[in-house]
PDB file of N, CA, C, O and CB in Angstrom:
ATOM      1  N   MET A   1     125.625 -53.834  63.081  1.00  0.00           N
ATOM      2  CA  MET A   1     126.447 -52.642  63.123  1.00  0.00           C
ATOM      3  C   MET A   1     127.315 -52.607  61.873  1.00  0.00           C
ATOM      4  O   MET A   1     127.887 -53.622  61.475  1.00  0.00           O
ATOM      5  CB  MET A   1     127.315 -52.603  64.409  1.00  0.00           C
ATOM      6  N   THR A   2     127.408 -51.439  61.262  1.00  0.00           N
ATOM      7  CA  THR A   2     128.217 -51.256  60.070  1.00  0.00           C
ATOM      8  C   THR A   2     129.540 -50.610  60.446  1.00  0.00           C
ATOM      9  O   THR A   2     129.571 -49.675  61.246  1.00  0.00           O
ATOM     10  CB  THR A   2     127.473 -50.406  59.026  1.00  0.00           C
ATOM     11  N   HIS A   3     130.619 -51.098  59.879  1.00  0.00           N
ATOM     12  CA  HIS A   3     131.946 -50.515  60.105  1.00  0.00           C
ATOM     13  C   HIS A   3     132.349 -49.756  58.847  1.00  0.00           C
ATOM     14  O   HIS A   3     132.272 -50.289  57.741  1.00  0.00           O
ATOM     15  CB  HIS A   3     133.009 -51.621  60.462  1.00  0.00           C
ATOM     16  N   THR A   4     132.778 -48.511  59.022  1.00  0.00           N
ATOM     17  CA  THR A   4     133.201 -47.671  57.909  1.00  0.00           C
ATOM     18  C   THR A   4     134.460 -46.924  58.312  1.00  0.00           C
ATOM     19  O   THR A   4     134.534 -46.363  59.405  1.00  0.00           O
ATOM     20  CB  THR A   4     132.078 -46.681  57.491  1.00  0.00           C
ATOM     21  N   THR A   5     135.431 -46.917  57.445  1.00  0.00           N
ATOM     22  CA  THR A   5     136.641 -46.141  57.687  1.00  0.00           C
ATOM     23  C   THR A   5     136.477 -44.781  57.016  1.00  0.00           C
ATOM     24  O   THR A   5     136.232 -44.697  55.813  1.00  0.00           O
ATOM     25  CB  THR A   5     137.913 -46.885  57.155  1.00  0.00           C
ATOM     26  N   CYS A   6     136.615 -43.718  57.806  1.00  0.00           N
ATOM     27  CA  CYS A   6     136.434 -42.356  57.299  1.00  0.00           C
ATOM     28  C   CYS A   6     137.764 -41.608  57.292  1.00  0.00           C
ATOM     29  O   CYS A   6     138.695 -41.944  58.024  1.00  0.00           O
ATOM     30  CB  CYS A   6     135.397 -41.594  58.150  1.00  0.00           C
ATOM     31  N   SER A   7     137.820 -40.599  56.454  1.00  0.00           N
ATOM     32  CA  SER A   7     138.955 -39.678  56.463  1.00  0.00           C
ATOM     33  C   SER A   7     138.558 -38.452  57.277  1.00  0.00           C
ATOM     34  O   SER A   7     137.415 -37.999  57.213  1.00  0.00           O
ATOM     35  CB  SER A   7     139.383 -39.277  55.004  1.00  0.00           C
ATOM     36  N   VAL A   8     139.507 -37.919  58.041  1.00  0.00           N
ATOM     37  CA  VAL A   8     139.261 -36.672  58.750  1.00  0.00           C
ATOM     38  C   VAL A   8     139.492 -35.550  57.743  1.00  0.00           C
ATOM     39  O   VAL A   8     140.619 -35.314  57.308  1.00  0.00           O
ATOM     40  CB  VAL A   8     140.192 -36.520  60.025  1.00  0.00           C
ATOM     41  N   THR A   9     138.414 -34.864  57.379  1.00  0.00           N
ATOM     42  CA  THR A   9     138.476 -33.818  56.369  1.00  0.00           C
ATOM     43  C   THR A   9     138.893 -32.484  56.963  1.00  0.00           C
ATOM     44  O   THR A   9     139.659 -31.732  56.360  1.00  0.00           O
ATOM     45  CB  THR A   9     137.139 -33.679  55.680  1.00  0.00           C
ATOM     46  N   LYS A  10     138.370 -32.197  58.168  1.00  0.00           N
ATOM     47  CA  LYS A  10     138.643 -30.894  58.759  1.00  0.00           C
ATOM     48  C   LYS A  10     138.425 -30.952  60.263  1.00  0.00           C
ATOM     49  O   LYS A  10     137.517 -31.627  60.748  1.00  0.00           O
ATOM     50  CB  LYS A  10     137.754 -29.807  58.124  1.00  0.00           C
ATOM     51  N   ILE A  11     139.267 -30.240  60.988  1.00  0.00           N
ATOM     52  CA  ILE A  11     139.084 -30.028  62.426  1.00  0.00           C
ATOM     53  C   ILE A  11     139.178 -28.528  62.656  1.00  0.00           C
ATOM     54  O   ILE A  11     140.177 -27.903  62.301  1.00  0.00           O
ATOM     55  CB  ILE A  11     140.159 -30.821  63.291  1.00  0.00           C
ATOM     56  N   SER A  12     138.144 -27.951  63.244  1.00  0.00           N
ATOM     57  CA  SER A  12     138.174 -26.515  63.514  1.00  0.00           C
ATOM     58  C   SER A  12     137.636 -26.245  64.911  1.00  0.00           C
ATOM     59  O   SER A  12     136.797 -26.987  65.422  1.00  0.00           O
ATOM     60  CB  SER A  12     137.355 -25.736  62.456  1.00  0.00           C
ATOM     61  N   SER A  13     138.121 -25.197  65.508  1.00  0.00           N
ATOM     62  CA  SER A  13     137.726 -24.823  66.861  1.00  0.00           C
ATOM     63  C   SER A  13     136.449 -23.989  66.794  1.00  0.00           C
ATOM     64  O   SER A  13     136.409 -22.957  66.125  1.00  0.00           O
ATOM     65  CB  SER A  13     138.864 -24.040  67.580  1.00  0.00           C
ATOM     66  N   LEU A  14     135.405 -24.445  67.492  1.00  0.00           N
ATOM     67  CA  LEU A  14     134.167 -23.669  67.580  1.00  0.00           C
ATOM     68  C   LEU A  14     134.192 -22.741  68.781  1.00  0.00           C
ATOM     69  O   LEU A  14     133.700 -21.614  68.720  1.00  0.00           O
ATOM     70  CB  LEU A  14     132.955 -24.598  67.662  1.00  0.00           C
ATOM     71  N   THR A  15     134.768 -23.225  69.875  1.00  0.00           N
ATOM     72  CA  THR A  15     134.985 -22.441  71.098  1.00  0.00           C
ATOM     73  C   THR A  15     136.322 -22.930  71.656  1.00  0.00           C
ATOM     74  O   THR A  15     136.902 -23.866  71.105  1.00  0.00           O
ATOM     75  CB  THR A  15     133.783 -22.614  72.163  1.00  0.00           C
ATOM     76  N   PRO A  16     136.826 -22.324  72.731  1.00  0.00           N
ATOM     77  CA  PRO A  16     138.081 -22.833  73.300  1.00  0.00           C
ATOM     78  C   PRO A  16     137.989 -24.288  73.773  1.00  0.00           C
ATOM     79  O   PRO A  16     139.017 -24.947  73.933  1.00  0.00           O
ATOM     80  CB  PRO A  16     138.501 -21.959  74.459  1.00  0.00           C
ATOM     81  N   ALA A  17     136.771 -24.796  73.998  1.00  0.00           N
ATOM     82  CA  ALA A  17     136.625 -26.157  74.520  1.00  0.00           C
ATOM     83  C   ALA A  17     135.934 -27.131  73.571  1.00  0.00           C
ATOM     84  O   ALA A  17     135.851 -28.322  73.870  1.00  0.00           O
ATOM     85  CB  ALA A  17     135.866 -26.112  75.795  1.00  0.00           C
ATOM     86  N   ILE A  18     135.436 -26.645  72.428  1.00  0.00           N
ATOM     87  CA  ILE A  18     134.685 -27.513  71.515  1.00  0.00           C
ATOM     88  C   ILE A  18     135.255 -27.426  70.104  1.00  0.00           C
ATOM     89  O   ILE A  18     135.488 -26.340  69.574  1.00  0.00           O
ATOM     90  CB  ILE A  18     133.190 -27.132  71.510  1.00  0.00           C
ATOM     91  N   TYR A  19     135.475 -28.602  69.509  1.00  0.00           N
ATOM     92  CA  TYR A  19     135.975 -28.692  68.144  1.00  0.00           C
ATOM     93  C   TYR A  19     134.924 -29.315  67.239  1.00  0.00           C
ATOM     94  O   TYR A  19     134.162 -30.188  67.656  1.00  0.00           O
ATOM     95  CB  TYR A  19     137.277 -29.505  68.094  1.00  0.00           C
ATOM     96  N   GLU A  20     134.896 -28.860  66.011  1.00  0.00           N
ATOM     97  CA  GLU A  20     134.074 -29.488  64.984  1.00  0.00           C
ATOM     98  C   GLU A  20     134.990 -30.387  64.170  1.00  0.00           C
ATOM     99  O   GLU A  20     136.003 -29.937  63.635  1.00  0.00           O
ATOM    100  CB  GLU A  20     133.351 -28.420  64.075  1.00  0.00           C
ATOM    101  N   VAL A  21     134.627 -31.654  64.081  1.00  0.00           N
ATOM    102  CA  VAL A  21     135.400 -32.633  63.324  1.00  0.00           C
ATOM    103  C   VAL A  21     134.519 -33.121  62.182  1.00  0.00           C
ATOM    104  O   VAL A  21     133.409 -33.605  62.405  1.00  0.00           O
ATOM    105  CB  VAL A  21     135.879 -33.828  64.235  1.00  0.00           C
ATOM    106  N   ILE A  22     135.017 -32.991  60.969  1.00  0.00           N
ATOM    107  CA  ILE A  22     134.267 -33.430  59.792  1.00  0.00           C
ATOM    108  C   ILE A  22     134.934 -34.681  59.250  1.00  0.00           C
ATOM    109  O   ILE A  22     136.119 -34.685  58.915  1.00  0.00           O
ATOM    110  CB  ILE A  22     134.201 -32.308  58.699  1.00  0.00           C
ATOM    111  N   LEU A  23     134.136 -35.748  59.174  1.00  0.00           N
ATOM    112  CA  LEU A  23     134.604 -37.037  58.668  1.00  0.00           C
ATOM    113  C   LEU A  23     133.976 -37.300  57.306  1.00  0.00           C
ATOM    114  O   LEU A  23     132.795 -37.025  57.095  1.00  0.00           O
ATOM    115  CB  LEU A  23     134.264 -38.184  59.662  1.00  0.00           C
ATOM    116  N   THR A  24     134.767 -37.831  56.389  1.00  0.00           N
ATOM    117  CA  THR A  24     134.259 -38.179  55.065  1.00  0.00           C
ATOM    118  C   THR A  24     134.343 -39.686  54.875  1.00  0.00           C
ATOM    119  O   THR A  24     135.437 -40.246  54.796  1.00  0.00           O
ATOM    120  CB  THR A  24     135.049 -37.440  53.953  1.00  0.00           C
ATOM    121  N   PRO A  25     133.180 -40.348  54.801  1.00  0.00           N
ATOM    122  CA  PRO A  25     133.175 -41.788  54.540  1.00  0.00           C
ATOM    123  C   PRO A  25     133.387 -42.059  53.054  1.00  0.00           C
ATOM    124  O   PRO A  25     133.161 -41.167  52.237  1.00  0.00           O
ATOM    125  CB  PRO A  25     131.851 -42.423  55.017  1.00  0.00           C
ATOM    126  N   PRO A  26     133.813 -43.262  52.683  1.00  0.00           N
ATOM    127  CA  PRO A  26     134.021 -43.581  51.267  1.00  0.00           C
ATOM    128  C   PRO A  26     132.713 -43.607  50.476  1.00  0.00           C
ATOM    129  O   PRO A  26     132.727 -43.417  49.260  1.00  0.00           O
ATOM    130  CB  PRO A  26     134.720 -44.923  51.138  1.00  0.00           C
ATOM    131  N   ALA A  27     131.592 -43.837  51.145  1.00  0.00           N
ATOM    132  CA  ALA A  27     130.264 -43.817  50.523  1.00  0.00           C
ATOM    133  C   ALA A  27     129.294 -43.212  51.533  1.00  0.00           C
ATOM    134  O   ALA A  27     129.556 -43.216  52.736  1.00  0.00           O
ATOM    135  CB  ALA A  27     129.803 -45.266  50.081  1.00  0.00           C
ATOM    136  N   ALA A  28     128.188 -42.698  51.043  1.00  0.00           N
ATOM    137  CA  ALA A  28     127.208 -42.070  51.931  1.00  0.00           C
ATOM    138  C   ALA A  28     126.763 -43.056  53.009  1.00  0.00           C
ATOM    139  O   ALA A  28     126.587 -44.247  52.752  1.00  0.00           O
ATOM    140  CB  ALA A  28     125.987 -41.566  51.127  1.00  0.00           C
ATOM    141  N   VAL A  29     126.587 -42.531  54.219  1.00  0.00           N
ATOM    142  CA  VAL A  29     126.157 -43.333  55.360  1.00  0.00           C
ATOM    143  C   VAL A  29     124.713 -42.948  55.688  1.00  0.00           C
ATOM    144  O   VAL A  29     124.403 -41.766  55.839  1.00  0.00           O
ATOM    145  CB  VAL A  29     127.103 -43.120  56.602  1.00  0.00           C
ATOM    146  N   ASP A  30     123.847 -43.926  55.797  1.00  0.00           N
ATOM    147  CA  ASP A  30     122.452 -43.692  56.140  1.00  0.00           C
ATOM    148  C   ASP A  30     122.340 -43.613  57.665  1.00  0.00           C
ATOM    149  O   ASP A  30     122.651 -44.580  58.360  1.00  0.00           O
ATOM    150  CB  ASP A  30     121.529 -44.820  55.559  1.00  0.00           C
ATOM    151  N   PHE A  31     121.897 -42.462  58.186  1.00  0.00           N
ATOM    152  CA  PHE A  31     121.740 -42.319  59.631  1.00  0.00           C
ATOM    153  C   PHE A  31     120.517 -41.475  59.933  1.00  0.00           C
ATOM    154  O   PHE A  31     120.001 -40.768  59.067  1.00  0.00           O
ATOM    155  CB  PHE A  31     122.998 -41.692  60.265  1.00  0.00           C
ATOM    156  N   LYS A  32     120.065 -41.558  61.162  1.00  0.00           N
ATOM    157  CA  LYS A  32     118.884 -40.821  61.599  1.00  0.00           C
ATOM    158  C   LYS A  32     119.309 -39.635  62.467  1.00  0.00           C
ATOM    159  O   LYS A  32     120.366 -39.687  63.095  1.00  0.00           O
ATOM    160  CB  LYS A  32     117.913 -41.750  62.377  1.00  0.00           C
ATOM    161  N   PRO A  33     118.503 -38.563  62.514  1.00  0.00           N
ATOM    162  CA  PRO A  33     118.846 -37.415  63.363  1.00  0.00           C
ATOM    163  C   PRO A  33     119.071 -37.848  64.815  1.00  0.00           C
ATOM    164  O   PRO A  33     118.298 -38.633  65.365  1.00  0.00           O
ATOM    165  CB  PRO A  33     117.734 -36.349  63.297  1.00  0.00           C
ATOM    166  N   GLY A  34     120.132 -37.329  65.422  1.00  0.00           N
ATOM    167  CA  GLY A  34     120.456 -37.647  66.809  1.00  0.00           C
ATOM    168  C   GLY A  34     121.184 -38.956  67.010  1.00  0.00           C
ATOM    169  O   GLY A  34     121.490 -39.335  68.140  1.00  0.00           O
ATOM    170  N   GLN A  35     121.462 -39.651  65.920  1.00  0.00           N
ATOM    171  CA  GLN A  35     122.129 -40.944  66.036  1.00  0.00           C
ATOM    172  C   GLN A  35     123.582 -40.761  66.478  1.00  0.00           C
ATOM    173  O   GLN A  35     124.221 -39.751  66.184  1.00  0.00           O
ATOM    174  CB  GLN A  35     122.067 -41.704  64.697  1.00  0.00           C
ATOM    175  N   TYR A  36     124.073 -41.758  67.183  1.00  0.00           N
ATOM    176  CA  TYR A  36     125.467 -41.772  67.621  1.00  0.00           C
ATOM    177  C   TYR A  36     126.288 -42.656  66.697  1.00  0.00           C
ATOM    178  O   TYR A  36     125.765 -43.551  66.034  1.00  0.00           O
ATOM    179  CB  TYR A  36     125.582 -42.263  69.080  1.00  0.00           C
ATOM    180  N   LEU A  37     127.578 -42.384  66.669  1.00  0.00           N
ATOM    181  CA  LEU A  37     128.516 -43.292  66.019  1.00  0.00           C
ATOM    182  C   LEU A  37     129.658 -43.537  66.982  1.00  0.00           C
ATOM    183  O   LEU A  37     129.921 -42.719  67.864  1.00  0.00           O
ATOM    184  CB  LEU A  37     129.033 -42.717  64.657  1.00  0.00           C
ATOM    185  N   LYS A  38     130.327 -44.645  66.819  1.00  0.00           N
ATOM    186  CA  LYS A  38     131.454 -44.984  67.691  1.00  0.00           C
ATOM    187  C   LYS A  38     132.740 -44.746  66.904  1.00  0.00           C
ATOM    188  O   LYS A  38     132.949 -45.332  65.841  1.00  0.00           O
ATOM    189  CB  LYS A  38     131.364 -46.476  68.201  1.00  0.00           C
ATOM    190  N   VAL A  39     133.586 -43.893  67.432  1.00  0.00           N
ATOM    191  CA  VAL A  39     134.880 -43.610  66.819  1.00  0.00           C
ATOM    192  C   VAL A  39     135.906 -44.511  67.484  1.00  0.00           C
ATOM    193  O   VAL A  39     136.111 -44.441  68.696  1.00  0.00           O
ATOM    194  CB  VAL A  39     135.274 -42.094  66.960  1.00  0.00           C
ATOM    195  N   VAL A  40     136.547 -45.355  66.693  1.00  0.00           N
ATOM    196  CA  VAL A  40     137.558 -46.277  67.199  1.00  0.00           C
ATOM    197  C   VAL A  40     138.927 -45.678  66.900  1.00  0.00           C
ATOM    198  O   VAL A  40     139.328 -45.551  65.743  1.00  0.00           O
ATOM    199  CB  VAL A  40     137.407 -47.703  66.560  1.00  0.00           C
ATOM    200  N   MET A  41     139.638 -45.312  67.974  1.00  0.00           N
ATOM    201  CA  MET A  41     140.962 -44.712  67.817  1.00  0.00           C
ATOM    202  C   MET A  41     142.074 -45.745  67.916  1.00  0.00           C
ATOM    203  O   MET A  41     143.141 -45.599  67.320  1.00  0.00           O
ATOM    204  CB  MET A  41     141.173 -43.634  68.862  1.00  0.00           C
ATOM    205  N   SER A  42     141.795 -46.795  68.684  1.00  0.00           N
ATOM    206  CA  SER A  42     142.730 -47.913  68.812  1.00  0.00           C
ATOM    207  C   SER A  42     141.939 -49.094  69.366  1.00  0.00           C
ATOM    208  O   SER A  42     140.744 -48.965  69.635  1.00  0.00           O
ATOM    209  CB  SER A  42     143.963 -47.549  69.745  1.00  0.00           C
ATOM    210  N   ASP A  43     142.580 -50.221  69.537  1.00  0.00           N
ATOM    211  CA  ASP A  43     141.889 -51.395  70.097  1.00  0.00           C
ATOM    212  C   ASP A  43     141.345 -51.118  71.500  1.00  0.00           C
ATOM    213  O   ASP A  43     140.326 -51.685  71.895  1.00  0.00           O
ATOM    214  CB  ASP A  43     142.840 -52.598  70.140  1.00  0.00           C
ATOM    215  N   GLU A  44     142.016 -50.259  72.242  1.00  0.00           N
ATOM    216  CA  GLU A  44     141.615 -49.968  73.620  1.00  0.00           C
ATOM    217  C   GLU A  44     140.783 -48.698  73.747  1.00  0.00           C
ATOM    218  O   GLU A  44     140.301 -48.397  74.838  1.00  0.00           O
ATOM    219  CB  GLU A  44     142.835 -49.852  74.492  1.00  0.00           C
ATOM    220  N   ASP A  45     140.603 -47.954  72.678  1.00  0.00           N
ATOM    221  CA  ASP A  45     139.963 -46.639  72.777  1.00  0.00           C
ATOM    222  C   ASP A  45     138.881 -46.476  71.702  1.00  0.00           C
ATOM    223  O   ASP A  45     139.185 -46.220  70.537  1.00  0.00           O
ATOM    224  CB  ASP A  45     141.018 -45.518  72.646  1.00  0.00           C
ATOM    225  N   ALA A  46     137.621 -46.629  72.107  1.00  0.00           N
ATOM    226  CA  ALA A  46     136.473 -46.410  71.226  1.00  0.00           C
ATOM    227  C   ALA A  46     135.467 -45.556  71.983  1.00  0.00           C
ATOM    228  O   ALA A  46     135.113 -45.873  73.119  1.00  0.00           O
ATOM    229  CB  ALA A  46     135.829 -47.770  70.761  1.00  0.00           C
ATOM    230  N   ARG A  47     134.999 -44.464  71.357  1.00  0.00           N
ATOM    231  CA  ARG A  47     134.119 -43.527  72.050  1.00  0.00           C
ATOM    232  C   ARG A  47     132.894 -43.201  71.202  1.00  0.00           C
ATOM    233  O   ARG A  47     133.001 -43.056  69.985  1.00  0.00           O
ATOM    234  CB  ARG A  47     134.875 -42.241  72.401  1.00  0.00           C
ATOM    235  N   PRO A  48     131.720 -43.084  71.849  1.00  0.00           N
ATOM    236  CA  PRO A  48     130.515 -42.699  71.114  1.00  0.00           C
ATOM    237  C   PRO A  48     130.407 -41.173  70.998  1.00  0.00           C
ATOM    238  O   PRO A  48     130.727 -40.447  71.939  1.00  0.00           O
ATOM    239  CB  PRO A  48     129.262 -43.269  71.807  1.00  0.00           C
ATOM    240  N   PHE A  49     129.961 -40.706  69.850  1.00  0.00           N
ATOM    241  CA  PHE A  49     129.711 -39.282  69.610  1.00  0.00           C
ATOM    242  C   PHE A  49     128.406 -39.133  68.853  1.00  0.00           C
ATOM    243  O   PHE A  49     128.090 -39.942  67.981  1.00  0.00           O
ATOM    244  CB  PHE A  49     130.883 -38.627  68.823  1.00  0.00           C
ATOM    245  N   SER A  50     127.650 -38.102  69.183  1.00  0.00           N
ATOM    246  CA  SER A  50     126.414 -37.801  68.475  1.00  0.00           C
ATOM    247  C   SER A  50     126.756 -37.116  67.156  1.00  0.00           C
ATOM    248  O   SER A  50     127.618 -36.238  67.112  1.00  0.00           O
ATOM    249  CB  SER A  50     125.477 -36.909  69.340  1.00  0.00           C
ATOM    250  N   ILE A  51     126.084 -37.516  66.089  1.00  0.00           N
ATOM    251  CA  ILE A  51     126.289 -36.881  64.787  1.00  0.00           C
ATOM    252  C   ILE A  51     125.575 -35.531  64.822  1.00  0.00           C
ATOM    253  O   ILE A  51     124.383 -35.465  65.120  1.00  0.00           O
ATOM    254  CB  ILE A  51     125.754 -37.787  63.604  1.00  0.00           C
ATOM    255  N   ALA A  52     126.304 -34.453  64.517  1.00  0.00           N
ATOM    256  CA  ALA A  52     125.776 -33.096  64.669  1.00  0.00           C
ATOM    257  C   ALA A  52     124.992 -32.596  63.465  1.00  0.00           C
ATOM    258  O   ALA A  52     124.176 -31.685  63.605  1.00  0.00           O
ATOM    259  CB  ALA A  52     126.896 -32.155  64.941  1.00  0.00           C
ATOM    260  N   ASN A  53     125.217 -33.162  62.298  1.00  0.00           N
ATOM    261  CA  ASN A  53     124.499 -32.675  61.121  1.00  0.00           C
ATOM    262  C   ASN A  53     123.289 -33.550  60.814  1.00  0.00           C
ATOM    263  O   ASN A  53     123.195 -34.692  61.264  1.00  0.00           O
ATOM    264  CB  ASN A  53     125.431 -32.626  59.908  1.00  0.00           C
ATOM    265  N   ALA A  54     122.363 -32.983  60.033  1.00  0.00           N
ATOM    266  CA  ALA A  54     121.177 -33.726  59.601  1.00  0.00           C
ATOM    267  C   ALA A  54     121.555 -34.631  58.427  1.00  0.00           C
ATOM    268  O   ALA A  54     122.452 -34.291  57.654  1.00  0.00           O
ATOM    269  CB  ALA A  54     120.018 -32.751  59.201  1.00  0.00           C
ATOM    270  N   PRO A  55     120.892 -35.767  58.283  1.00  0.00           N
ATOM    271  CA  PRO A  55     121.235 -36.718  57.217  1.00  0.00           C
ATOM    272  C   PRO A  55     121.176 -36.127  55.807  1.00  0.00           C
ATOM    273  O   PRO A  55     121.942 -36.539  54.935  1.00  0.00           O
ATOM    274  CB  PRO A  55     120.313 -37.897  57.288  1.00  0.00           C
ATOM    275  N   HIS A  56     120.284 -35.176  55.578  1.00  0.00           N
ATOM    276  CA  HIS A  56     120.130 -34.617  54.233  1.00  0.00           C
ATOM    277  C   HIS A  56     121.108 -33.480  53.928  1.00  0.00           C
ATOM    278  O   HIS A  56     121.161 -33.022  52.787  1.00  0.00           O
ATOM    279  CB  HIS A  56     118.722 -34.120  54.056  1.00  0.00           C
ATOM    280  N   GLN A  57     121.875 -33.016  54.901  1.00  0.00           N
ATOM    281  CA  GLN A  57     122.732 -31.847  54.715  1.00  0.00           C
ATOM    282  C   GLN A  57     123.966 -32.105  53.862  1.00  0.00           C
ATOM    283  O   GLN A  57     124.318 -31.276  53.023  1.00  0.00           O
ATOM    284  CB  GLN A  57     123.160 -31.335  56.040  1.00  0.00           C
ATOM    285  N   THR A  58     124.613 -33.214  54.058  1.00  0.00           N
ATOM    286  CA  THR A  58     125.887 -33.467  53.398  1.00  0.00           C
ATOM    287  C   THR A  58     126.215 -34.948  53.496  1.00  0.00           C
ATOM    288  O   THR A  58     125.716 -35.625  54.395  1.00  0.00           O
ATOM    289  CB  THR A  58     127.017 -32.612  54.021  1.00  0.00           C
ATOM    290  N   PRO A  59     127.034 -35.465  52.602  1.00  0.00           N
ATOM    291  CA  PRO A  59     127.455 -36.860  52.759  1.00  0.00           C
ATOM    292  C   PRO A  59     128.485 -37.035  53.884  1.00  0.00           C
ATOM    293  O   PRO A  59     128.793 -38.157  54.283  1.00  0.00           O
ATOM    294  CB  PRO A  59     128.035 -37.376  51.445  1.00  0.00           C
ATOM    295  N   GLU A  60     129.009 -35.918  54.385  1.00  0.00           N
ATOM    296  CA  GLU A  60     129.998 -35.980  55.463  1.00  0.00           C
ATOM    297  C   GLU A  60     129.300 -36.168  56.811  1.00  0.00           C
ATOM    298  O   GLU A  60     128.098 -35.942  56.942  1.00  0.00           O
ATOM    299  CB  GLU A  60     130.867 -34.700  55.479  1.00  0.00           C
ATOM    300  N   LEU A  61     130.070 -36.580  57.789  1.00  0.00           N
ATOM    301  CA  LEU A  61     129.585 -36.731  59.158  1.00  0.00           C
ATOM    302  C   LEU A  61     130.250 -35.655  60.008  1.00  0.00           C
ATOM    303  O   LEU A  61     131.477 -35.555  60.036  1.00  0.00           O
ATOM    304  CB  LEU A  61     129.883 -38.169  59.722  1.00  0.00           C
ATOM    305  N   VAL A  62     129.457 -34.858  60.695  1.00  0.00           N
ATOM    306  CA  VAL A  62     129.975 -33.748  61.503  1.00  0.00           C
ATOM    307  C   VAL A  62     129.815 -34.112  62.973  1.00  0.00           C
ATOM    308  O   VAL A  62     128.734 -34.498  63.418  1.00  0.00           O
ATOM    309  CB  VAL A  62     129.232 -32.401  61.175  1.00  0.00           C
ATOM    310  N   LEU A  63     130.917 -33.982  63.725  1.00  0.00           N
ATOM    311  CA  LEU A  63     130.914 -34.214  65.172  1.00  0.00           C
ATOM    312  C   LEU A  63     131.325 -32.933  65.876  1.00  0.00           C
ATOM    313  O   LEU A  63     132.178 -32.195  65.383  1.00  0.00           O
ATOM    314  CB  LEU A  63     131.866 -35.385  65.561  1.00  0.00           C
ATOM    315  N   HIS A  64     130.716 -32.665  67.034  1.00  0.00           N
ATOM    316  CA  HIS A  64     131.150 -31.577  67.899  1.00  0.00           C
ATOM    317  C   HIS A  64     131.711 -32.235  69.148  1.00  0.00           C
ATOM    318  O   HIS A  64     130.982 -32.871  69.910  1.00  0.00           O
ATOM    319  CB  HIS A  64     129.970 -30.568  68.236  1.00  0.00           C
ATOM    320  N   ILE A  65     133.012 -32.076  69.349  1.00  0.00           N
ATOM    321  CA  ILE A  65     133.723 -32.812  70.399  1.00  0.00           C
ATOM    322  C   ILE A  65     134.306 -31.824  71.401  1.00  0.00           C
ATOM    323  O   ILE A  65     134.999 -30.876  71.033  1.00  0.00           O
ATOM    324  CB  ILE A  65     134.846 -33.705  69.795  1.00  0.00           C
ATOM    325  N   GLY A  66     134.010 -32.067  72.672  1.00  0.00           N
ATOM    326  CA  GLY A  66     134.532 -31.224  73.748  1.00  0.00           C
ATOM    327  C   GLY A  66     135.659 -31.862  74.475  1.00  0.00           C
ATOM    328  O   GLY A  66     136.203 -31.274  75.409  1.00  0.00           O
TER     329      GLY A  66
END
């Protein structure tokens, strides 16, 4: 498992219940379509999210969070 610290580039509302969160890693991350990543918010809080964008679209990681 690779650990990467990302910056939150943008948070925008897609619907009243779903947000798009764009993360920018310090270097491009190699991932496969449909792959999950684990977002660690604190020692007690780590959650898996599916990456919403395709690997070839952007170096950023896009999450859709409800």
